[in-house]
N, C-alpha and C positions, 0 to 999 in steps of 0.2 A: 794484425795480430800474427806472430810467427810462432811455429810450432817446431821445437828442436828435437826432433826424434833421433837424428843420428848421434846428437851429443849425450843421449842418455844411457845408450847400451853399447858396449864396445864389442867390437867384432871378433870372431873367432877365427884362428888362424887355421885355414883348412889343409894347408901342407901337413901340418903336425896331425890333423884330424885323420887325414888320408894316410900318413905313415902309421898311426895307431891302429886303423882298421887293418891294414896290411900285416902288421906285427902280430896282431889278435889272430888273423885267420891262420898264419904260419904257426903259431904256437899250439893251435888246436887242430891242425891238419892231422896229426897222428893219432887222434881219437879214433876209436872204432866206431863206425857206423853199425846201427843195430837192425838186422834185417826183421821186417815184420811178417813177411809171408814169401819164402824165397820160391815156392812153387809159381806164385803170379809175379814174381819179380817186383814186388814192392819194397823198397828201400826204407820207406819211412821219412824222406824228406816231404816236406808240406808246403803247398802253395795255398795261401789264404786271401781272402778278400772280404772286407767287412765295411759295414754301413752304420752309422749311430748319429748321436748327438752330442756335441761338445758344448761345455761350459765356458765362456769367455775368458774371465778374470780382468784385472785392472792394475795399473800401476801409475805411479806419479810422475810426470813429466814437467817440462819447463813452464808451460802456461796453465796447467790445471791437471785434472785426473782423467787418465785415458782409460776407457772401458772397451774391451771386445765383445761384440754382441753374441749371446749365445745362438748357435745355428746347428745344421747338420755336418757331418763329416763323414770320411772314408778313409780306410785304410789297406794298403796291399803289403803283404810279408811272405819271406822265405825262411822256413825253419828247417834246421838241419840237425839230426839226431847225433848226440854223443854219448858218452858213457854215463852210466849210473842215473838214467832217466833224465838227462840234461838235453836240452836244445838250443842251439845258437839260433838267434832271431834277427834277420834284417829286415828293417820296415820302413815304409814311407806312409805318412798320413796327411791328408789336407782338410782344412775347413775353410769354406768360402762365407765371409761375414761382412762386417763393417765395424769402423772405428768410431767411436763418441768422444767427445772431449767436454767435461765441465770445468769451466774456468774458476780459478780460485777467486774467492771473494764475491762470487755471484752465484745464482741457480739457473745460469744459462747452459743448457746442454745442446750441442749441435752434433750432427753427423758429419765426419770431416774427411771420409774415403771409404770406399769399398777396401777389404783386406783379405789377402790369402795368409793363412798361418799354416805353414808345413813342418813337419817333424821328420828328420833323417836319423834314424837309430840303430844301433847295434848293441844286442843284449843277450841275456839268457832266459830260458824257461824251465822251470821245475814241475813236472807233473807227479801226481800221487795216484797210479793206475788202481780204478775200481770198477773192473768190469768194463762195459762200454761208455762209461762216464768217466773222465780223468779231470779232477780239479787241479788247477796249477796256479803257481806265482811267477811273477815275470819281473825282470829288472833291466832297464837300458838306459844308454846314455848316447850323447850324440849332438847334433845341432838344429836349432829351430830357425825358421826364417819369417820373418814379419814383412809381407810384400803390400804395401798400399798402391791402390792403381792409380791415385791423384799424382798428376806429374811433379807437383812441387814438395812431395816427400820421396825419401830415399828408403831402400831396403834395410832392415836390421836383422843381424844374425846374433845367436846367442848359443852358449853352451846350454845344454838342457840334460834332465834326467827324468824317468818315468818310471813308476811303480804300477802293478796291477794285478789284479785276482780274476780268475775266471775259470771256465770248464769246457772241455770238449767232449762232444758227444758222438760216438762213433756210430754211423749208419751201417757201414759194412768195412772191409778191409781197406778201401781207397777213399770213401767219401765219409764226411761228418760235419757237425754244425759246431760252431765255436762262439761262445759268449763271454764278454769280459767287462771290466771296469778299470779305468785307469787314472791315477793321478800324474799330472803333467807338470813340471818344474822348469821353466825356463830361468836362468840366471844371470843377472846382471853383476859383473865383477867391478866393485867399486874402490878397490885399493889393493896395492902390493907393498909389502915391506920386507927390509933385510936389515939384521942388526948385528953388531959385533959387540963382543964384551968379554970380560976376564973368564967367564964361565964357558966361552964358545961362541957359536954363531947360530942364529935362527932365522927361519923365515916364515911369512903368514901371508895369507891372501884372505881378504874379506869380501863377501858377496852377499848379494840379497836377490830375491827373486819374487815371483807371483804364482800363484796356482791356477792352473787349468784342470779339468777333468771330463772324462766322457764316459758313455756306455754305448757298447756297440755289439753287433751280432752278425754272423755271416757263415760262410762256408770254407771248409778246407778239402784238398784233395791230396792223397799220397802218391809219390812218384817212385 
């Protein structure tokens, strides 16, 4: 039985991703940082570490339905304050789990490999200050890596988008708690088209994806 993982998801061009991140950071470099407490030299840049639980998701592959088992996960992030209550966030998250396959036409399900799921994201957070508690919404995009540990399977890279809601609870000027829930959307690009006609030209990309989700909690420190 062969499982053609590498033929099911097209890889992302990481040169383009690196250029995008560089251009994004240059475009926002002139935004004014917002001091939180000048006397204590707290600029508002946040370092975040969180731990939680991630729901795996599933997708159709060559030989059957692949399911990623639910398991714990962790995330590390750097938030940079900008104007109008916005923050730019760079984040990395990892889920250590395993991959199951249910063969088409049968009820046979087997564990086929341990699996690491990694998200590399850049995005924006918008908070609504309400005293010590700050509710926020979050959006990011980037790349997701699926890394099976079994030697006969290869890594998969996909473009991904995340959406989230959460809250920051300030303990003092420097420390606080952060709680959030995210919807994670790795996307599989399935086709690209370009058309010419009397009315001009048009282009389109079709894609499908599957959903993951997580709930997390942790700490942040302002520097």
